[in-house]
C-alpha positions, 0 to 999 in steps of 0.5 A: 442458472440456479438461484441461490438467494430469493429476496435480494436488493441491488443498489445503484449508488451515486453521490446524491441518490440511491436507486434500489431494486428489490428482486423476488420470485413471483407467486406463479413463477417468474421474477418480480421487481420493485424499484425505488429511488432514495436521496443519499442523506442519512434521513433518506437512507433510514427510509431505504433501510425501512423499505428493505426491511418491509420486503424482508430482504435477505441480501443487499448488493452494492456496487463500489463507486468511489467513496459514495458507497460508504454511507449507504453501506454503514447505514445498512450493515447492522440490519442486513447482509450487505455485499460490496461488489467490485465494479469490474465484476458486475459489468452489464452487457452494453445497451439500454443502460439506466440507473434502474436497469443497473440496480436490477442487474446487480440484484440478479447477479447477486441472487445467482451468486455470480459475484463475491463480496469485497472485504470491508473491515469492522468499524474499529479497523475502518477508523484506524484505516482512515487515520493511517491513510491520512498520515500517509498523505501527510508524509507524502506532502512533507516529502514534496515540501522538502523537494520544493525547498531543495528547488528554491535553494538551487534557484538561489545557487545554494548547493547545500545538498552537494555537501550534505546528504540531506537538505534538512539535517539539524545543521542544514535547518540552522543554515537555512534559517540563518539565510532567511534571517538575512545572513549571506556570508558563506563562511558564517553560514558554514560555521553553523555546521554540527557534528560530522559536518564540521570537517566539511566547513570549507566545502560548505563555505563555497556551497553556501555562497550564492544569490539568495534573495528576499523572495527566496527567504519568503518561500523558504520561510513558508516551506519551513512553516508548512513542514513544522505543521506537517510534522505536528500533524503526523505526530498527532495522527501517530499518537491516535494510531498508537492508541487504536493499535494497543490491542494488537501488541502480539502482531507487532511482536510477531512481525517486528523481527521480520527484515524490512518491517517497522512499526509504521509498516505494521500499522498499515498491515493492521489497518488494511487487513485487520490482522485477521488472516481467516478472511483470506483462505490461503497466502496466495489469496492475500497476495492477490488481494494486496496486488503483489502477485502476477496476473495470468493470460492464456489464449489458444494454449499460449500463455504470456506474461502480464503485470501484477494484479490490481489490489490494495494500493496502500498496503501494496506501497507499504510492502514494496517499501519494506521489500526494498528495506529488507533487500538491504538487510545483511545476512537475510534471506530476503536480501539474497532473494532480491539479488538473485532475481535482480540479476536476471529481471531487474530491481523492480521485479525483484522488489515485487517478488520480495514483497510477495514473499513478505505478505505470504510470511505475514499470513503464515506468522499471523495464522499460526502464531509461529516465531519468525526465523530467517532462512539465511543469506545462503539459502539459495547457494546451499541448495545448489549442486556443488558439481554443477556450480563448480562446472559453471564457475570453471566455464566462466574462468575459461571464457576469461582466458584462464586454464583451470585445474580442479583439485579437491581439498583435503578433509579437515 
């Protein structure tokens, strides 16, 4: 196999140390390896960088291992061409496995161009990515706390959500705080209802009569306090995200008109892709990287369906949430696409298909600078053959026992 790079280093990264293998062609042919082990502290990583520079390394290949690759990559990226390699693409033949042989194998496959580097965004996007991902975990924690609050209320026989749509509306919060303060009269609690909840006071009186005890009050108080902390944390993170995305105003202008997208979902798109579509040659490449396109399996000329490919879990989740929101948008192409697929293959596959369409649309809008124009809810029906559609509808009516006679309407 043809060798593409001459002086290559492979790094087998662990939490506490890095095993480095330098590979080069020997003066009389053949291959020469030099191996060394370094600690993963910042000081020792500087020694690693000096060791690589002394050997005039052209390319450094690092296997992605959890989060341990990050300090190594960051310490070397300014001085060397560094490839972050997907672990599944550098699997070694089993047998005689050691850290040294792993590093040697990584250097060998990189020298022959047998792997492709993973996408690692520049430092400003990495900072933004860290903030958006942490904000997402805080939002998940908030949702979990709200569910926990509902469980405590149910344990106390308080059926607030049987009447209200959500447990933590403005009225709901006031009622829960009154329960924590010691109020147990369902009628007095129901009088705290505001706005559209006022007509439901009789039902609320019955729903708020339970056996709310002191231990329930302690649990609910702690949950509300935790929710307040999470809300403050999310607001602070959002402020930081907004500061770092101020330069991406054209991206928000392009994507906000798209059904299903809001500022939070666009934040994730920018943080995960850098809003730089030049890194993805085609929209299909971007969809595959995100993980919203189906995999393929063919053997002996037979193909079978397989699930979606593994991709970026953060962007994949945001896209699926946006797809479900787009499906509920009236008069939208995406709503029509969702309903057409959901009838045949179910809501989950329909949401994935819409997510695929959304990310391909993102690629086109950000690559070309075009303005979004919805294809319309009638996109699919307008392309059907009228005669075939009429024949199908007649057949359905005849199956129900009707006799159908067709007559063309007079021209207007």
